C-alpha positions in Angstrom: -79.0 36.6 -49.5 -76.2 34.2 -49.1 -76.4 33.7 -45.4 -75.8 29.9 -45.5 -72.6 30.3 -47.5 -71.3 33.1 -45.3 -72.1 31.1 -42.2 -70.1 28.2 -43.6 -67.2 30.5 -44.5 -67.1 32.0 -41.0 -67.1 28.5 -39.5 -64.2 27.6 -41.8 -62.3 30.6 -40.5 -63.0 29.7 -36.8 -61.9 26.1 -37.3 -58.9 27.0 -39.5 -60.4 25.0 -42.4 -59.1 27.4 -45.2 -56.3 27.8 -47.6 -55.0 30.8 -49.6 -53.9 30.8 -53.2 -50.4 32.0 -54.0 -52.1 35.0 -55.7 -54.0 35.8 -52.5 -50.7 35.6 -50.5 -49.0 37.9 -53.0 -51.9 40.5 -52.9 -52.0 40.3 -49.1 -48.3 41.2 -48.9 -48.6 43.9 -51.6 -51.4 45.6 -49.6 -49.6 45.2 -46.3 -52.3 43.0 -44.8 -51.9 40.0 -42.6 -53.9 36.8 -42.0 -55.8 38.4 -39.1 -57.0 41.1 -41.4 -58.3 38.4 -43.8 -60.0 36.5 -41.0 -61.5 39.7 -39.6 -62.9 40.7 -43.1 -64.8 37.4 -43.3 -65.9 37.2 -39.7 -67.3 40.8 -39.8 -68.1 41.2 -43.5 -70.9 40.4 -45.9 -71.2 38.8 -49.3 -71.8 41.5 -51.8 -71.7 39.5 -55.0 -71.7 35.9 -56.3 -69.7 35.1 -59.5 -69.4 32.0 -61.6 -66.0 30.8 -62.6 -65.9 30.4 -66.3 -63.5 27.4 -66.4 -64.9 25.3 -63.5 -68.5 26.6 -63.3 -67.9 26.9 -59.5 -69.5 29.7 -57.5 -67.2 32.2 -55.9 -68.1 35.1 -53.6 -67.0 38.7 -53.2 -66.9 39.6 -49.5 -66.6 43.2 -48.3 -65.4 43.9 -44.7 -62.8 45.6 -42.7 -59.2 44.8 -41.7 -58.3 44.7 -38.0 -57.4 48.4 -38.2 -60.7 49.3 -39.8 -59.5 49.6 -43.4 -62.1 48.7 -46.0 -61.1 45.6 -47.9 -62.6 42.8 -50.0 -61.7 39.3 -50.9 -62.9 36.6 -53.3 -63.4 33.2 -51.9 -65.2 29.9 -52.6 -66.0 26.6 -50.9 -64.0 23.8 -52.3 -65.5 20.3 -53.1 -63.8 19.1 -49.9 -65.7 21.8 -47.9 -62.6 24.0 -47.2 -62.7 27.8 -47.8 -60.4 28.8 -50.6 -59.3 32.5 -50.5 -58.6 33.4 -54.1 -57.6 37.1 -53.8 -57.6 40.0 -51.3 -57.4 43.7 -51.8 -57.9 47.0 -50.0 -60.7 49.4 -51.2 -59.3 52.8 -51.8 
């Protein structure tokens, strides 16, 4: 359904054109994930929901995938006006 957006996000991961929010960094550490887990989640995952940010009216996407060790996880990300992927938050699905 959101194949074009997911394709762009995957390309951003491959070319290292992404940033993580401080919140995403904190959540990554709290769930004992690393950057490779986040990259793997996007590269092997799928977009399961599109959400609209209330304050900015930008679209953000919930991506479900797996960590490098096979743990189910999700993240929320968006494409910035400059074309970079912004990873807003990450979490493990329990």
